N, C-alpha and C positions, 0 to 999 in steps of 0.2 A: 504492503499499501504506500502511496507516497503524500505527504503530508503537507502541503501547501500552506500552513499558520504554523507559526512559533510554537511551541511547547509551555512555553510561561507565561506569555502574555497574550500568546490566540490572534498576534496580528501578523501582516504578513512579511513573507521570508522572501530573500533575492541573493539566485544562485553566489556562490565564489569560483566551483571548478565542478566540473561532470567527471566522476573518474573511473565512467565506464560499468562495468562486470565485471564480480567479481565472489568465488566462492564465498563458501559463509566459513569461515577461518578456525572455528572449531570443531569439524566438521571433516577428525581423519579419521580412516578404513585403516582396516582390516586386509585390503590387497588394494592394488592398484584401480581407480575408476572415475571415469569421467563425472564429475557432479554439476550440478547447477546452478548457474552463474545468477548472480543480482546484481540489479544498478543498484548507484550510490550514488553521491552528489553530497558535497558540501555545501551548508549555508549559511547565512546570519537574518537575524529578524531587522527589518529597518525600523523599528518603533524602540526595542531593547538591547538590538546588537549582540543576543544571544548567538554565538555558534552551536549550527547544530546540522545531523544528515536531515535528509528530507522522508528517508526511506523506512518500512517498519514493518519490519521481520514480524511474524509469529513468536514469542517468549517462546513456546516451547521447544522450538526448534534449535534455538539458541542456551537455552540451560536446564531442561531439561535430564541432562546428562552431559553433567559441564568433567572437561578432560583439566581445567586447572586447578595447582592444587596449591593452598598457604604456605602450605609444612616444608614442601621441597626445596627453598628458597634459603638460605643462611641472614642472607639480607633483612627477607621478612622477618624472621623468628627474631632477627633484633632488633627493630622497629616495633614486634609484637615486645618484648623484655620491657624497650622503653614505656610502652602504657602503663606498666606495673608503676611507675611515677605519677605518671599522672593521675591513675587510680588513688592514688597514695594523697596526693598535695587536695585530691576533690575530697578526701575523707570519707574512702567506701568501706564501709562496715561490713561484717559477718552476714548483716540480717539484709544489706542490700541487694534489690534487685537490678540484673544487667540484662541487656537485650542486645545480643547484633545481628543486625540483617545485612543479608549473603554473608551467613557464617561459613558458607565453604564448608572443609573437610575437617573444621571441629576443632583447628590448630591454637587459635585465639581464645573462643569462650573456655576449652581446657585450661588454657593457663590461667586467665583467670579465675576460674575455680578452684585450681587448685591451689596459688598461692592466696589468693582471700575468703574460702569457702563459703562464698556466695551464692545466692540464689541465679542460675544462669542461663538463659534460653539461647538457643539459634531457631534461626530463620532461614532458609533456602528452597527454594524451586529443584535443586538437583536429589533425584531420586538415588541416583548413585552415591550417595555420602551418605544415607541413613546413616549404614554399618558403623559411620566411626563414632556414632554419640553413646553413651552409657547412659543408664537408667539417671544417676546422679544427672548430667546435663538434658535438659527438655529442648527436644529441637520438634518444631514445625516444620514440616514439609509443603512452604508452599510459596507464592510471591507476596511482597511486603507490600503492600497497600492502605490507604486509606479504610476500605473494606474488612482485609485481614485483621490491620489493629486494633479493631472491634471487636472481633471474634476471640481475638488471644488476652485484649481484656478482657472478657468474661473469663476466660481459662487461668489465667496469672496472676489479674488484677493490673495495676498501676507499677512502671519501673523508677527508678531511680536514674539510673543510665540506659543510653542508648548510644551503640557505635555504629555508622553504616559506612564503611571503608570501604574506597571502588568501587561505590554501587551505583550514586545518582546520575555518574556518566550512561549507566544502561539501564534506564528506564523514561517509558514512551511518556508519560505523564510523573515527570519529577515532583508536581504539585502534590500527588497523591501521597507522595511519600515524606513532605511534609507535615500535611496534613495527619498520616500516623503521628508520626511524631508527636503533634499536639495533643492527636488523642490518647497517647498510651504514657508522655511524661508526668511523673508528680509536677506540684506547682513551682517547686525549686527544684527538678529534673535538670537532665545534661546532657544535649545529647553533645555526638562527636561526629564529624562527619569529613572524610575524605577523598578530596577527587584530586586527579592530574591540573596541572591547573595551566589554561589557558597561555598565560603569562608566557610561561618555556613551551610551549607548542608551538607558539609563532615565534618565539625568538629565537629558537633551536633546530625552527624545520620539523618537529616531529608531527608529519602527517601519515606516518605508519600508526598511529595511535586513530585515526580515521576509518574504522569499520563498521559491519553491521550491531556490534554487542554495544559499540560505542555512539549512543546516541547523541547526548549533546558536552558538549564541551565549555567547563565552565571558569567565569572571572570570580573575584570575588563578589564583583558588583551584581553577578546574574543568582549567586547564593544567596544574598542579600534581597534581590526581587523575592525570592520562592517564600522567602522569610517575612516577607512583609504582609505577601497574599494570603500566610495560613496563621497572622496572628503569633508570631516567633522571630526573635532576634540573636543577631551574632553579635554576643560578645563577645570574643575574644577569636583572634587568630594565628597560626605559626605555616612560615612558611616550611616545609620538611624534603626530604631529598629523595625520596617513595619515588617511583613513577617516571624516573626524569625531571622530580620537580613539581611537588603538590601543594596543595592548601588543608592543612587541618584548621578545621571549625568547627568554636563552642559554642553550641545555639541552644537556648531557654524558651521557654514561654515568655510574652511578649510584656506579661506583669508581674515576671521573675524580679528577682531581688539581685542579677548579679549587671553590674556597671559596664556598662561599655568601655572596653581597652582602645588604646594610643593607637595601637598597632593596626586597626580598622580602617583608621586613615590613612595610615603610612603605606599601605600596599593599596588601596582604593586609588590613591594619587600616582603610585607609581605605574600602574594600568590603565591609567589616562595620561600620564605625561609620553607611555609608549604608543600611546594612540590605538588602543585596544577596542575602540567605541566610535572610530570614523572609519566610513565606509571606505574609503580609500588604502585605506592601511590594511583591511580585511581582502578585499579584492585580490591585492596588490599578491598575497599572500599565495595565487593560481600560480603565478610568473616563479616565485620561489620552487615550489614543489615541482614544478615543469623542470626548470635546471639541476637541483639534486637528482631529480630519475634518470636525465642524460649520465650527467656525471658519475653515478653509481654503475650504471651500466655499462659504460665506457672505460672503466675502473677494471672490471671484473671480465668485461672483454680481451682487454690487451692482455689482462695474466695469464688467459686461457688460452689465447694466441702466442706466450711462451710454454707452453707445454706447460704451465702450475696446475696442481690440483688443488682444487678449493671446496671448502665441502662447510659446513652453514653451525654454529653454536645457540640452540635457542630456537625450540616450535612455539616460541610461542603469538599469540594472536595479533600482535603487531608484525612479527615477522611475517609472519604469513600472507599479510596485506599486504606488507610493504616487497615481499617477492612477484606478487600480482600486479602491484600497480608499476615496478620495474622491469616484468618480463624476465626476471631471474629464477629460470625455470630449471632441468634436467641436464641440460645442453651444455651448462656453465658449472651447476654443481656436483658432484657427487652423492653427499650423503650428507642427513642433516644430524645432529646433533640434540640430544635432552636427558634430563636427570629422572623425568617422570616415566612413573611402571604406569601409568595409563596410557602413555603417548609411545612410549619402546614400543618397536616393530610395525607400527601401523604407519601409515603413508602421507602426507602432506596434501591440504586439499588444494586444489588445481594445480598444482608442478608434481605431484605423485613421484614424492622420493622421500625413500625408508627413512625410516629415523632409527638412532642407533643409542646403543647405551654410551655415555661419554668413556668409560670405561674403553674401550679401543680405540680410542683418539689414537694412543699409542705405539699400534700395532699397526697401523694403515700408514699408505704415504701418502700424506697430507701437508702440501705447502705454505695453503690458508687458511685460518677457518675466518669467517664474516659471521660477526655477533648480534644476532636478532635477538639477543634478550639484554639490547646495548645497555638498558639502565643498572643491568647487574654486571659489569663490563667487569671491574674490579675486581667480585667474587671471582667468574670466569677464572681473569687473566692469574689468578692467583691460585687457583686451584689447577687450571691446566699448565702452570709454569714451567713441565717436564719439556710438554711441548716446543714452549718456546725457548728451552735451551736446547734441544736437539735441532734447532736452525726453523723451528715453524714462527708462521708471522700470524696476527690478529690483523683484522680488518671492521673498524667500528664507524658505521653509515652517517649517524649525527653529532655534530651540526654540519658536515661536512666531511665526505668519505676519507676515512685517513688509516694507514696503515699503522699498525704498531710493534714497532722491536724489542721494546724495555719492558720490561716487568716494573708496575707499578712498586 
């Protein structure tokens, strides 16, 4: 379905770039298969300037069987460890109640329960993660929205904390998420929302973030707009390194006691100075994307002409999008490596390259590894230092394609 109005304010949207058709980036199959391709385009709202795709894929096709796992990455585990300090500062108690929206494989809620022994509930539509949850950690197997929040409230009551990490971008109607927060939070409850920051996406040309799972690309302004519509407020914000640069927003009900931090205006002013809400700046993104596509493909083809063997590290969603946008296929790439047991042995969507265990990297003849999980590049390069010491080289695609020959 093609949506022609803004998902936040319901005004008209305008095209930035038509990216053609790609396969769904989470559709990893056990054998080589020609998969259906879906149209995708990047747009912005003429009124509120929210950046979004206009296409709407049925959520069950994207999320009912989900192959991205929180617990696979050490960097993700470090971010979760940092949350222990955050909740201590927010004075979490044993009788506190916490809900995580899009709780995935349960890594986050398990950590919170094991450390604080408070009541935790995970909400996620993926059926394949049901087995990850014990009786001590409640699991609500569904999408989170205003309607489901009413059902959750009847079952578990209201919550002191609600966490939504990297999920707002996935939602067709983000207003329903914020409406659910308002429904479920206690009068002075705290919601914590993390989103990849549009500022970094534009600044560092991270167009691989554009795929059918990622519907909206958020600035602090767009999140404030969502809060105002749904009688909420952002009272503090942090910038964090996750996902190539993200915002961590602390939200509460409009009439709660929390005072507004100076950090809010600092980041809003930073966004304005960059021109994130100016039509010309947003429309120029098309030129930057097209130049990068040519540059990356040219680099890889030149290496291939010189008989270099190239493989990929990271079967991430953003990686699958980038491969399809740039025409990086099995004529250029030999193999793809990923740590997720849910992906090993399967084939990449749209490009049909087999995914192997990274343990096999050192026993194969590889000259270059293109890191498509580039937001984890430091972790990956340190993990594969034996490959580099043996003469291998890494390629990082953003902000510009770059060959790395030294360990961090």
